[in-house]
Structures are given as structure tokens and as C-alpha cells.
N, C-alpha and C positions, 0 to 999 in steps of 0.2 A: 261797200261800192260794185258797180259793176265793171269789170274790166276794159278797158277800152283797147284800140287796135293804135298803133303808133300815127296810123292817118287822123284816126279820129281825135287823138290829143292834139296833131299840129294846128285842126280846125280851130278847136277850143282856144289851143295859146295863141292862134292867131286873129280869134275876135276880141282876146285882149278885156277882160274887165277887171284887171286888177292892178297893182304898182309892186307886186310883191317882186324878191329878188330873182335874177335868171340863175337857176339852180344846176350846177353841173357838177356829174359825180364823173370820177375817174377813178379806174380799175387799176391795179399793178402801178400805182402810182411811185412805187420806191425803184424801180425797174428803170433801167436803160432809156426805153422810148417814155413810158409813162412819169419820168422822173423830168423830162425834155418837156412833155406837153404842160407839166402844172409848174414848171418855171415859165413857160410862154403863156399859159392863162393870168399866173399871177402878175407878170408884165402888159397884159391888157389894159389898154386905156377903157375905162368903164364907160365913154359912148361908143364902143363898140359891141356892147351887148342889142341885143333886137329890140327895137320896138315893138307893144303889143299891139299897136294898132297900127299894121301895116298899111291900111287903106285911108284911112283917115287925114285930113287936112285941117289945120296945119299937125305937121308930125309930132306926136309926145315924146319927152325925153326916153331915152334908153331907161330898162331897168337895171337897178345895181345888179352885180356879179357876187355870186355866191359858188365856191367849190368843196363837195367833201370829195376829200382824198382817202381812197380804200386801198388797204396791202393786207397780206397775212401778217405783217409785223408793223403795224404803224408808227409814224416814224415821229409822231408829237414830241414824243420826250427827248430826243437827241437833236429834233430839228427846231434851226434857228428862228426859224419864219415865224413871227408874229402878227403875220396879216391879218387884219379882222373878218376877212372873206373867205379865209380858210380854216376847215376842219377837218380830223380825219376820222376815221373810222375803221374797225378791225372787221375783212370779209377775206373768205378763204373759199376758194370754189370747190374745194372738195369736202366744204361742210356747208351744206345748202341750209341748213339753220342760221350760219354766222349773215347770208344775205338778205335775210327777212328784215324789211323795213329799209337798207342801205336807198333804195329809191324814191322812197316817199317824200312828194314834194317836189321831184327833182324837173328840170325842163329836159335834160339833155345826159345821155350815157355813153361816155369813152370807154369803151370795155378795150383795156390795154395789156390783161393781165393773160397769160398762158403758161402752160406746162412745155419745157423746150427740151426734156431730157429723152433719155432713151428707154425708159419704163414704161413698156405699152399700157400695161394696166391703168397707171397712175395717169398718164395723157387722157387716157378714155374718163375717167374720175373728173381730172380737170378741165381740160379742152371741150369736152362732147357736154358731159352728164354738168359738169359747172356751168358754163355758157348757157345751156338751156335753161337751168334753176333762174341764172342770172335775168338771162330774156325777159322769163315767167315773171317775175319778180317787178320788173320794168314796165311791163304792160300792166299789171293789175296795178300798179300805182301810176299808171297815165302817163309815162315818159311820153315827151312828144318827138325825140331825135335818139336814135342809137347810131353809133358809129364804131367800127370792131374793125381792130387790127387784124388780120390775116398774114399771108407770105405769098411770095411768088412761089416760094419751094413745092408749091402744091403742085404745078405742074410735071414734078420730076426732072428725070434725066433730060436734059439738052443732047445736042446742041438747042437751042432755041433762040432764033434771030426776028426781031420786031414782030413778035406777035401780039394779038390784041386779043381781048378778053374773051374766051371762050373759041378761040379759033381752032385750038385742039382742045380736047378732055383734059382735064387734071388726071394724073397719073402719080398719085405722090409715092414716096420710096418711105421713108420713115415713120417710125409711129407718129413722131411730132408731127410731120407735113398733113399724115392721113386724117389726125383728129382735129388738127384746126381746119383742113376742109371741113368736114364734116360740123365743127361751130361754126361754119357762118349760115348753115342753114335757118336753124331757129331767129338768126337776126335778120335774114332774108325774108323769111314767113311775115316777120311782124313789122317789116317795109322799113328796116335798116339797110344801112349801108357800109358796106365792105371795101377797107384798103389792102390791098398785096403789095407791099414795096418789096423790092429786089433786095440788096446788100446794102445797110445803113450801117452809117461810118461816124466817127465822133466820140468825145469821151464818156467814157464807159461802156464801151464798145468791147467786148470780151469775147467775139467768135470771128471776125472779119480779118482783121488786122491780126491779130495772135495768129490766126492759124496763116496767113500768109507768113508771117515770120518763119515759121516752121516749115513749112511747105520750101521757103528760102533754103534753109541750114539743108533741108533732106534732097534738092533738086536744085544749086544754084546757079541757073539759066533762067535765061527770059522764053518761057513757057509757049512753044508752039510760035516762036517770034513775037510775044506779048501782044497777038492780034485777036484774041476773043473780046468780044464788046458785052459789056454786065450793064445791068440794071442796078442803079447807084443812087443812095440819097444822103444828104447830111442828116443827123437826126433832128439838126435846128429845122430843118426845112419841112420835114416832116412833121414835128410837130406846130408848126405853122398852120400846115393845112390843116391838122387834128382841131385846131383851135379856131377857123375858118369855118371849116363845117359843124363844130359847134355853136357858132357865134352868128353865121351867116343869116341875114333876114329872111322872112317867111316871102313866098311870093305874095302876088297880089290879090289870092284866094286864101291865103293864110298856108297854102302847103305847097310843097313842090310840085313838079310835073312826073310824069312818068319815069318809069326805072330808067338810071343812067341820063335822064335828060333835066335839068332842073325849070321850074317857071321863070319868068322874068327877071324875079331875083328868089331864087332859093338853093337849095341845097341839093346834090345828084345822091339818088339811091340806086340800090343795085351795087354790081361788084364792079372795081375799079383799082385799077394799075397805080401804083402810089410812089414810082420812084421819078428820079429829074428824067424831065423828057428826052434829055439828052445823053445816049448812053457813053460809056467809059471803056475806051481798051483798056484791057489787063496791063499792057505795056505800061502806057500812059500813068493807070495808079500806083503802079510798083515805082517808077520812076521820081512819080511827087514823093512818095514814102519815103525812097530812098535821099532823095534831096531835103529832106525835111531830119536827115538822121535820125529815122524811126527803128529802123532794126540795128539790133547790136550786132556788132562784127560782120555785119555785110560784106563780101567781095568787092572789091576794086571795081573787076569790071566782070559782065553777065554774058558767057557766051547764046548766041543762037540755039533753041533743040528743039527737035521735032517733037510733036506729042508723043508719040510711039517710044522714042527714047526716053521722054520725059517718066512716062509709067514705067520706064525700065529700073529707071534710076530711085522711084520712087518706093517700088516695089523691094528696092535691095536696101533702103534704109528705113527702116520699121517707124512708126511714129503713130501719133495719135488720130494725124486727118486722112480720111479713106479716100481711093482713087475716085471716089463720086463725089465728095468733097473737094477735091483738087481740082475735078472736070466744072462743077459749079465757082468756082474762083477763078479758072484762068481759060475756059473756052465759052463761045457763046451763049448767053443766057439773057437776053434783053426783052424786054416787053415795051409794046408803045404805052405811054404814061400821060399824054398831052392832056388827053380828055377833062380829067380830074382837077386840072389845076387850072382849065378854062372855065368850066364849069363852075369852079366854086371860087371866081375870079381872086385866085390867088396867086402870086407872082412864085415860080417855084426858086428863084435865088439863082445865084451865081454860079451853083453846081459844086457837085461833092469833092473837087481835088482843090478848087479855091477854099473852101472850108476848112481844108486839114491844117493850114497854117494855124488854126484857133484850138485843135485837139492834138497836135504833136509833142507838145509838154507833156499832156498825160500819155500819150500812148508810151513816148520813150520811157517815161517812170512807170508806166505798168509790166512793161516788157523788161526792163530790167530787172525788177522786183519778182518779178517770175524766174528768171535766169536764175537770182540768188537763192531763190526758195529750192530749186532743184539741184544747186548746187551740193 
């Protein structure tokens, strides 16, 4: 079979010659964000999947949905889900042979797997080489849509205030961010969509709020007065955006429009920030977490502390979170995100602070368990 580009496959899918299921492949399906996307897909009304004949009248019925969930350690044996629309597959980005056939017959690839560790060689193997191999497999199989999870951390050290995509060149600092930036390139070359969220909150978050908890213990204060503005998104809202991009209708020609601007009904291509459109101040985020009693042994009152004094206290109390990470969580790091929600016709939801009520129990249990483990 001759390999097709994403746009060619979109055109073919838009012409609609069959009523076979609308097949979505989800990588990283057992991870924090991947599992949320999988849950959202399984909650999706079957009538939400795209029609095979966008130009026809009357409009034909939507195609049934089928999901192939991929992970290094498939959850099929322990997952209680018996939904007939779901099957599991083993896929390891570090093992290209395991990717062969993964995308066969698929319409959409949601690529949510990555290595966010500190081993530069393994990040290169998984994020760069693994993503390139996966995209090659998707193009070979004629996948019509590729939507890839990246990160706003590719912009590097801030402060950053209200930036649009590519308003400044990326300047990643860590091995994970450098290789996740490189991983965007094969997706873009194939005509896909790249999402760069900022901080992602919700049940399963083992980095953002745990890091804030550590920092509060080391620097018990309102950092720089709590004025730093952050790009944040609740994991359930980010999952809805991914599902909307997976199931959104084709344009009237069967293809979306130019990069970053969809046709009258299509999905946006290119790079997009994917946080909630309204930034959140660090002070409001900490106040909300404190109000939900998320932090164990939190002080009763927090004095305002200048940023210089915050850094002095951080250095005086060693821990796992670095000065660079402290700045990422406490100083301006927000990026304009309205465009992708509008283009995808997806409601961004009430905001991440409102969503914290749903995940507060999980955070409390997780942080207390961490304390007990280290005691």
C-alpha cells in the first residue's frame, strides 16, 4: 500500500465510502492525561463521531466508535472496563517493533505518551525516535488525524506573560522538554495538531500539586505576593479538548483549512496552547488548595515574601524541587490559549480552580500517603 499523508487520508475519509467504525488509537492510555482522555472517549455519545459524508443531504448516521488503547503495560487484565468499543494493545515507544500494526485501520491517533524523566538518552529514544516511528506507522496506515500532546515547558525559563504560539522561540531547559519539542516536528510534517498545555491539575497529578506542597514546606509564604499568573488546565477539560479534536467533523471539502485555522467545520492543525483561556494567579491557586485542606500540616497564615527572599529560603532548605521549577510554579508563565478552544468549538469549562473540588480528596490521600512513605 502506498503511504498517504494525513491530508490525503483526511480527503479519503471525508469522501466516506464505508460505514466501518470510527477508530481512535490512544497512546499513553494508562497515564495521567491518557487515562482521562480514554475515560472521556468512553463517555462519548455514539452520535458524536463524525459522519462519513459531510457534504451529503440528508446527513448519514454517525459511524460507531472503536478505541484501541495502547500502553507499555496494557491494563486489560486489571481494568474492569468491559466496553465492547475498547481493546488494549502493548506499544512501547522505545521498541519500534511494538508499534507495527498499531494504527492499522485507524482514523485518528491521539499521541499522549512521553518520557518526562531526567535521563537524556532515554528521553531521546522515547520522545524523539519513538514519536517519529509512531508517526511513520500512522502515515503508512493512512491515519487521517494525528493529535499530539506536547508541553508549554518548551518555552523554557520565564517569566512569560500572555504569549501567543511562536511569539518567542522555544528555549527548553530540561532533557524532557528539549526532546518533547523535537517530537513535535514529525507530527507537524505529517499535517497533525500539537497541543502545548501548561500546568495540568486533577486526580492522578503527581507533579504540580505535590511540588507545591513541598515548596510550601520549604518556603512557607505567599511567594512574591502570590501575583504570578499561570497557564493551568483541569485534566478533564484537556481530555474533552482531545476528544473534540478526535471526533470533530470534517470540513465541507473533507479536510480542515490551513494550519491553525479550520474550515467551516473541521479541526485546527499546527501548534496550539491548550490551557484554560483565563490564567490563574499562584495566590488564588494556593488559596483554593488550602481551602480544600489539600496540604498536610499547612501553616495557619502565610506572610508575603519577596521573590529574592523566597529564593534564599529555598536554597537554605534543600529538597527535590529546583529553583527553575519553583519559578515555573510561582512566577508568570501564561500563554494565550483561546484560539484552540474556539477553533475546536469546545467549551473550556469553568476553570481549573472550580474543578479542584472534584480532585481534592485524591490529592489529600496522595499527599498524606507520600508523607507516611517518607516517615
